[in-house]
C-alpha angles and dihedrals in degrees: 000000000000114000107179110108098213110040092160116044144141113251132179123231119179091339094309123117112234130182108227115203103189111187093144117142092022091130110182098345102121092159092062089043090056090048091054095047090052089054089048093053091049091051093046092054087069091056126076118251117268090016107103130089106206138182123186121198112206100161112143092011115127112231098206123159093276093050093047091051090052092048094047093047092054099035096081092049094051105036098070089065095054119091088182130001138185133197124207111206143136113275117238135134096250093052090046093054093047093046092046088061089069087077085082093058104035132032098219110045112200116259109248125234136176091212132055096213092052089049091052092047092051092050096056100033094098102029126115109211114228120216114295093258093054101051097129094081116051120189129207120230115263116239112255116240 
């Protein structure tokens, strides 16, 4: 069973606000995964579309058929709120095939990482931070030239 009290929380990394979805070490508990994803969807409904930087940590979580159904059911509800998202998960061919299938459900599939710090660094690497009182909408840097 999942023991961390705050699996979904706002964190700050290099001055940027990131939504951390920590469902690592969940193993086979798709019921708890579903409850966490329902909490996530409720939280995202309060955020503008294309405004949230998000990282999901799925390391040591078994993506069995039940877990995949839960993820697929919620992906289309969450994804429109993300301007950029990352997924921390173990690399293997089976997971890659399964996660690539999310291309059929959402237009921007999260970039995959083996390391949480690398994922956070990638999320904020091209973000211009607005003033402190306007942190809900993050803007990406525009290319020069």
